[in-house]
C-alpha positions in Angstrom: 16.4 28.9 -31.2 15.5 25.1 -32.7 15.7 24.2 -28.9 13.5 26.6 -27.7 11.0 25.8 -30.4 11.1 22.5 -29.4 10.1 23.1 -25.9 7.6 25.4 -26.9 6.0 23.1 -29.1 6.2 20.4 -26.3 4.8 22.7 -24.0 1.5 23.4 -26.3 1.2 19.6 -26.7 1.4 18.7 -23.1 -1.4 21.7 -22.1 -3.6 20.2 -25.1 -3.7 16.7 -24.1 -5.2 14.6 -21.6 -3.9 11.8 -19.9 -4.9 9.6 -18.5 -8.6 9.6 -20.0 -11.1 6.9 -18.7 -13.3 6.2 -21.0 -17.3 5.1 -20.2 -16.5 1.4 -20.9 -13.9 2.0 -18.0 -11.0 1.2 -21.1 -8.4 4.0 -20.8 -6.2 6.1 -23.0 -3.1 7.3 -21.8 -0.6 9.7 -23.8 2.7 11.5 -23.4 4.1 14.2 -26.0 7.8 13.0 -27.1 7.9 14.9 -30.7 11.7 13.7 -30.6 11.0 10.2 -29.4 11.4 6.7 -31.5 10.3 4.3 -28.9 7.3 4.7 -26.2 6.1 2.0 -24.2 3.9 2.0 -21.5 3.3 -0.8 -18.4 0.4 -0.9 -16.0 0.5 -2.9 -12.6 -2.5 -4.7 -13.9 0.4 -6.3 -16.4 2.8 -9.0 -16.2 5.9 -8.1 -14.8 8.4 -7.3 -17.3 6.1 -7.2 -20.0 5.3 -3.8 -21.8 3.0 -2.6 -24.5 4.0 0.0 -27.6 2.5 3.1 -28.0 1.4 4.9 -31.2 3.0 8.1 -32.4 0.4 10.8 -33.7 1.4 13.3 -36.1 1.6 15.7 -33.6 4.4 13.9 -31.6 1.9 12.4 -29.0 1.7 8.9 -28.4 -0.8 7.2 -27.0 -2.2 3.9 -26.1 -5.5 2.3 -24.8 -6.6 -0.3 -22.6 -8.8 -3.0 -22.9 -11.9 -2.6 -20.3 -10.5 -2.4 -16.4 -12.0 -3.3 -13.3 -12.9 -0.3 -11.2 -10.1 0.0 -9.0 -6.8 2.0 -8.9 -3.6 1.4 -11.0 -0.3 2.3 -11.4 1.5 3.0 -14.5 4.7 4.5 -16.3 5.9 5.5 -19.4 9.4 4.3 -20.9 10.6 7.1 -23.7 13.7 5.6 -25.4 14.8 3.7 -22.3 13.9 6.2 -19.7 11.2 5.4 -17.6 9.2 8.3 -16.5 5.6 9.1 -14.6 3.1 10.9 -16.7 4.1 14.5 -16.6 0.7 15.9 -17.1 -1.2 13.7 -14.3 -1.1 15.1 -10.9 -1.8 12.0 -9.1 1.6 11.0 -8.1 2.7 7.1 -7.1 5.1 8.4 -4.7 8.0 5.6 -3.7 11.4 5.3 -1.7 13.1 5.4 -5.1 11.7 6.5 -8.5 7.7 7.4 -8.7 4.9 6.6 -11.3 1.5 7.9 -12.1 -2.0 6.7 -10.9 -5.3 6.6 -12.4 -9.0 5.5 -10.5 -11.4 3.4 -12.6 -14.6 4.2 -11.2 -17.3 1.3 -11.2 -21.1 2.4 -11.5 -21.4 2.4 -7.9 -18.9 3.7 -5.2 -16.7 1.0 -3.9 -15.7 0.5 -0.2 -12.4 2.8 -0.8 -14.4 5.4 -2.5 -15.2 9.1 -0.8 -18.9 8.8 0.5 -21.3 11.4 2.4 -20.6 9.7 5.6 -18.3 11.6 8.2 -14.8 11.2 7.6 -11.8 10.4 9.8 -8.8 12.8 10.1 -4.8 11.6 8.6 -2.5 13.1 10.6 1.6 13.0 10.0 3.7 12.4 13.4 7.7 13.4 13.1 9.6 11.6 16.0 13.6 10.9 16.3 14.1 7.4 16.3 15.9 6.0 19.1 16.5 2.7 17.4 17.7 4.5 14.1 20.2 6.5 15.6 18.3 9.5 16.2 16.9 9.8 12.8 13.9 12.1 12.5 11.3 9.8 10.7 7.6 10.5 9.9 4.4 8.1 9.9 1.0 8.4 9.4 -2.1 8.4 11.9 -5.6 7.8 10.9 -8.1 8.7 13.6 -11.6 7.7 13.4 -14.6 10.3 13.1 -15.5 11.7 16.8 -11.8 11.1 18.3 -11.3 14.5 18.9 -14.4 14.8 21.4 -14.4 11.2 22.3 -13.1 10.1 26.2 -12.9 6.5 25.5 -9.4 4.8 24.5 -9.3 3.5 21.1 -7.9 -0.1 19.9 -5.1 0.4 17.5 -4.0 -1.3 14.4 -0.4 -0.9 13.2 -0.6 -1.3 9.7 2.2 -1.6 6.7 3.0 -0.8 3.3 5.2 -2.9 1.1 8.8 -2.7 -0.4 9.8 0.9 -2.4 6.4 2.4 -1.0 6.6 5.4 1.5 4.7 5.7 5.0 1.5 7.5 3.3 0.9 4.6 0.8 -1.7 3.2 2.4 -3.8 6.6 2.4 -2.6 7.9 -1.1 -3.0 5.2 -3.3 -4.9 2.5 -0.9 -7.3 5.2 0.3 -7.7 2.7 3.8 -8.9 6.3 5.4 -12.1 5.9 3.1 -12.5 2.4 3.7 -12.3 3.0 7.3 -14.5 5.7 7.2 -17.2 3.7 5.4 -17.0 0.7 7.1 -17.8 2.7 10.5 -20.6 4.3 8.5 -21.7 1.0 7.6 -21.5 -0.4 11.1 -19.1 -3.0 10.1 -16.0 -1.9 12.0 -15.0 -1.0 15.3 -13.5 2.7 16.0 -9.9 2.0 16.2 -6.5 4.5 15.6 -4.4 3.5 12.8 -0.7 4.1 12.6 1.1 3.5 9.4 5.0 4.1 9.9 8.1 4.2 6.9 8.9 0.3 6.5 12.6 0.9 5.5 14.3 0.6 8.7 17.6 0.8 6.6 18.2 2.7 3.4 16.3 1.5 0.5 18.8 0.2 -2.3 21.3 -0.5 0.5 23.9 -3.7 -0.3 21.7 -7.1 0.0 23.5 -7.6 3.4 22.2 -4.5 5.0 18.9 -5.0 3.5 18.7 -8.3 5.2 18.6 -6.6 8.5 15.6 -4.4 7.7 13.2 -6.3 9.7 15.0 -6.8 12.8 15.9 -3.1 12.5 11.9 -2.0 11.9 10.9 -4.2 14.7 13.1 -2.5 17.4 11.9 0.7 15.4 8.1 0.0 15.9 8.2 -1.7 19.6 10.8 0.9 20.6 9.9 4.3 19.2 6.5 4.3 17.4 4.4 2.4 19.7 5.4 4.3 23.1 4.9 7.1 21.0 1.3 6.9 20.0 0.7 5.2 23.7 1.7 8.5 25.3 0.6 11.0 22.7 -2.5 9.2 21.5 -5.9 8.0 23.3 -5.3 4.3 22.6 -5.9 1.1 24.9 -2.5 -0.2 26.2 -3.9 -3.8 26.4 -2.9 -6.2 24.0 -6.3 -7.7 23.1 -6.6 -3.7 21.7 -3.3 -4.1 19.7 -3.3 -5.6 16.0 -0.9 -5.7 13.1 -1.0 -5.9 9.5 0.7 -5.3 6.7 1.0 -5.7 2.7 4.1 -7.4 0.7 6.9 -6.5 2.6 4.9 -5.1 5.1 3.1 -8.4 5.6 6.4 -10.4 6.2 7.0 -7.6 8.4 3.6 -7.8 10.3 4.2 -11.5 10.8 7.6 -11.3 12.2 6.7 -9.3 14.8 3.0 -10.0 15.2 4.1 -13.7 15.6 7.0 -13.1 17.2 5.2 -11.3 20.1 2.0 -13.0 20.8 1.8 -11.2 24.1 1.8 -7.8 22.3 -1.1 -8.0 19.4 -4.3 -10.2 19.5 -4.2 -10.1 15.6 -1.8 -10.5 12.4 -3.0 -9.5 9.2 -0.9 -10.5 5.9 -1.5 -9.7 2.7 0.5 -10.7 -0.5 3.0 -11.4 2.1 6.6 -12.0 2.2 6.3 -14.5 4.6 9.3 -14.5 6.5 11.5 -17.8 6.5 11.5 -18.5 10.3 7.9 -18.9 10.7 8.2 -22.1 12.6 10.5 -20.7 15.2 8.1 -18.1 15.4 4.7 -19.8 16.3 7.1 -21.8 19.2 6.6 -18.7 21.3 2.5 -19.0 21.0 0.3 -17.1 18.6 -2.2 -14.5 18.5 -5.8 -15.0 18.5 -6.5 -13.9 15.1 -4.0 -15.1 11.9 -5.5 -13.8 8.7 -3.6 -13.8 5.5 -4.8 -13.5 2.0 -2.8 -13.6 -1.6 -3.6 -13.3 -5.8 -3.1 -16.3 -7.4 -1.7 -14.7 -10.4 1.2 -13.3 -7.5 4.6 -14.2 -7.2 4.5 -14.7 -3.7 1.1 -16.8 -4.0 3.5 -20.3 -3.0 4.7 -18.8 0.2 1.3 -18.1 1.4 0.4 -21.7 0.4 3.3 -22.6 2.6 2.4 -20.8 5.5 -1.2 -22.4 5.2 0.0 -25.6 5.1 2.9 -24.8 8.0 0.1 -23.2 10.3 -2.1 -26.5 9.5 0.4 -29.1 10.5 1.1 -27.0 14.0 -3.0 -27.2 14.5 -2.6 -22.8 14.6 -5.7 -21.6 14.0 -5.7 -19.1 10.9 -7.9 -18.1 7.9 -6.3 -18.2 4.9 -7.8 -16.3 1.8 -6.7 -17.1 -1.5 -8.2 -14.7 -4.1 -8.1 -14.0 -7.9 -5.5 -11.1 -8.6 -1.7 -10.0 -8.8 0.4 -7.8 -6.8 -1.4 -4.6 -6.6 -3.6 -2.1 -4.5 -6.5 -3.5 -6.5 -6.6 -7.0 -4.2 -4.8 -5.3 -1.2 -8.0 -2.8 -0.8 -10.1 -5.6 -0.9 -8.2 -7.5 1.9 -8.0 -4.5 4.3 -11.7 -4.2 4.0 -12.4 -7.8 5.0 -9.6 -7.8 7.9 -10.4 -4.8 9.3 -14.3 -6.0 10.7 -12.7 -9.2 12.0 -10.5 -6.4 14.8 -11.3 -6.1 18.5 -14.6 -8.4 18.4 
């Protein structure tokens, strides 16, 4: 009977509370009902990795934490209740991952940002399923953005292969990055060439595999992208097969993959973009094969990967390889990655 009453009480708390609650000054209050908990902590991705804020327990058993005003953007957060980390149980906006999950909150600005939904023509996002030969016949999905007017147009489009980061999913750039809105808005403003964007799942070997297996991920992923995804896209979608009409980019792990594949195959891609990239150690040997016309990379100064981008800039400069390096403020979050994509996409296929 006591257990039933406890469950009923918790259900009442969940139905009555609001979380997250975004205030007019852009501060946010997060709440979680945990009447039996003794320690509840909050973590948001704008905070230093490994840090947390202690939440305050109310008389009704609901724990709360209110942030300082935040920059307009999307944020990923979670609760840790007596040592167990969970997503917000009453927030339907989830951040899916290869392993574990969290929640997301959007803090709007006074005017719509480039990643916000606007009253403009919208492209379509489709999910393709394919048996991947490079992965032993495993069925894999990848996401595809097609620009407004694609269905009725007759021309062939350039194509951008866009990669996510470690522990993310193929849908990360759409579900958290809102890349489709970024493309829609750039197209409506006449700042970007219409293009097809392909977003595969970047974990070619199982996420969480032993270190020696994980070390092979980029090599296996390269075979998957070039041997399975690219031919499938070029057979089904109305895209150009000309190298000048192909580009490749990614964030974090995906930025490293984009550098490895793009620099390693300069005859296949005209542009490479790397956002907060896990820069591969063999860049020197990669650029000896030649290089794409456009190499663009950026990273936040508060990001642990920032030194690797600084070193990449120095290496490319020593080797007189033309490139654009954009250090910025910010950490390892979609707050900066959305901005990077909005700056990078207009440079493509010009």
